[in-house]
C-alpha positions as CSV (number, residue, x, y, z in Angstrom):
1,M,0.0,0.0,0.0
2,P,1.2,3.5,-0.7
3,L,0.5,4.7,2.9
4,D,2.3,1.9,4.8
5,Y,4.9,4.4,6.2
6,L,2.0,6.0,8.2
7,Q,1.3,2.8,10.1
8,P,3.8,3.5,13.0
9,I,2.5,7.0,13.4
10,V,-1.1,5.8,13.6
11,I,-0.3,3.2,16.2
12,T,1.6,5.8,18.3
13,M,-1.3,8.3,18.0
14,K,-3.8,5.6,19.1
15,K,-1.7,4.8,22.2
16,N,-1.5,8.5,23.1
17,I,-5.2,9.0,22.6
18,L,-5.9,6.0,24.9
19,V,-4.1,7.6,27.8
20,F,-5.7,11.1,27.3
21,P,-8.3,10.6,30.1
22,E,-5.6,10.0,32.7
23,F,-3.5,13.0,31.5
24,F,-6.7,15.2,31.5
25,F,-7.6,14.3,35.0
26,L,-3.9,14.6,36.1
27,A,-3.8,18.2,34.7
28,F,-7.2,18.9,36.3
29,S,-5.9,17.7,39.7
30,L,-2.7,19.7,39.4
31,Y,-4.7,22.8,38.5
32,W,-6.9,22.2,41.5
33,L,-3.8,21.9,43.7
34,L,-2.2,25.1,42.4
35,E,-5.4,27.1,42.5
36,N,-5.9,26.3,46.1
37,L,-2.3,27.0,46.9
38,A,-2.3,30.4,45.1
39,A,-5.7,31.5,46.4
40,S,-5.4,30.6,50.1
41,G,-1.9,29.3,50.7
42,H,-3.3,26.0,51.9
43,V,-2.1,22.6,50.5
44,N,-5.0,20.5,49.2
45,Y,-4.0,17.0,50.1
46,F,-7.0,15.5,48.3
47,A,-5.8,17.1,45.1
48,I,-2.3,15.7,45.7
49,T,-3.8,12.2,46.3
50,A,-5.8,12.5,43.1
51,A,-2.8,13.6,41.1
52,L,-0.7,10.7,42.4
53,L,-3.5,8.3,41.7
54,F,-3.7,9.4,38.0
55,L,0.1,9.4,37.8
56,F,0.1,5.8,39.1
57,Q,-2.6,4.9,36.6
58,I,-0.6,6.4,33.7
59,F,2.5,4.4,34.5
60,F,1.0,1.0,35.6
61,Q,-2.4,0.9,33.7
62,K,-4.1,-1.3,36.3
63,R,-7.5,-2.5,35.1
64,I,-9.4,-2.5,38.4
65,V,-8.0,0.9,39.5
66,G,-8.9,2.4,36.1
67,L,-12.5,1.1,36.3
68,A,-13.0,2.3,39.8
69,V,-11.5,5.7,39.3
70,G,-13.4,6.2,36.0
71,I,-16.7,5.3,37.6
72,V,-16.1,7.5,40.6
73,V,-15.1,10.5,38.4
74,A,-18.1,9.9,36.1
75,I,-20.5,10.0,39.0
76,F,-18.8,13.0,40.5
77,S,-19.0,14.8,37.2
78,L,-22.7,14.2,37.0
79,F,-23.1,15.4,40.6
80,M,-21.1,18.6,39.8
81,L,-23.2,19.2,36.7
82,L,-26.3,19.1,38.8
83,A,-24.5,21.5,41.3
84,V,-23.8,23.9,38.4
85,C,-27.4,23.9,37.4
86,S,-28.5,24.5,41.0
87,E,-26.1,27.4,41.4
88,F,-27.3,28.9,38.1
89,N,-30.7,29.3,39.6
90,D,-29.2,31.7,42.2
91,F,-28.2,34.2,39.6
92,P,-30.7,36.9,38.5
93,V,-32.7,35.9,35.4
94,G,-31.0,36.9,32.2
95,S,-27.7,37.6,33.9
96,A,-24.6,37.4,31.6
97,D,-22.5,36.2,34.6
98,G,-25.0,33.4,35.2
99,L,-25.0,32.3,31.6
100,D,-21.2,32.3,31.5
101,F,-21.1,30.2,34.7
102,L,-23.6,27.7,33.3
103,I,-21.9,27.3,29.9
104,T,-18.4,27.0,31.4
105,G,-19.4,24.8,34.3
106,A,-21.6,22.5,32.2
107,G,-19.0,22.3,29.5
108,V,-16.2,21.3,31.9
109,F,-18.3,18.7,33.7
110,I,-19.9,17.2,30.6
111,F,-16.5,16.9,29.0
112,S,-15.2,15.4,32.2
113,F,-18.1,12.9,32.3
114,F,-17.4,11.7,28.7
115,T,-13.7,11.5,29.4
116,A,-14.3,9.4,32.5
117,S,-16.7,7.2,30.5
118,A,-14.0,6.7,27.9
119,M,-11.7,5.7,30.7
120,V,-14.3,3.1,32.0
121,Y,-14.8,1.8,28.5
122,K,-11.1,1.4,27.9
123,Y,-10.5,-0.6,31.1
124,A,-13.8,-2.6,30.8
125,K,-12.7,-3.6,27.3
126,A,-9.1,-4.5,28.4
127,K,-8.2,-8.1,29.0
128,P,-7.1,-9.1,32.5
129,A,-3.4,-9.0,33.0
130,L,-3.1,-12.6,34.4
131,K,-4.8,-15.7,33.1
132,M,-6.3,-17.7,35.9
133,P,-5.3,-21.4,36.0
134,Y,-7.8,-24.0,34.9
135,T,-9.8,-21.6,32.8
136,T,-10.3,-21.6,29.1
């Protein structure tokens, strides 16, 4: 085929796309940590834990951890989407600030939900690392 030279590039891109959810949530965790540190001077240990968890997942690609984290983040994203909708009702009707808040918040958490869902799909589709004895 005339495009055989592109095969290694396509494989590399596919591998990079498959770890995008972990990198996205790692960046989100680091942003959360730095934002809390800059705003109040306090260290957010939960953000550090989340960043370390996603860093661990990037390097070791554990199936059970990926499924669990993906499900928890997807549920949390839906919860936060409902929280954004609830907070939007506190703004005056027709407020530009309220609309900006709704569009930005909903966009972030909908994207986060779909990214977490992609993470769940990736690890649900993955084969277990070890084959159990006496199984076919």
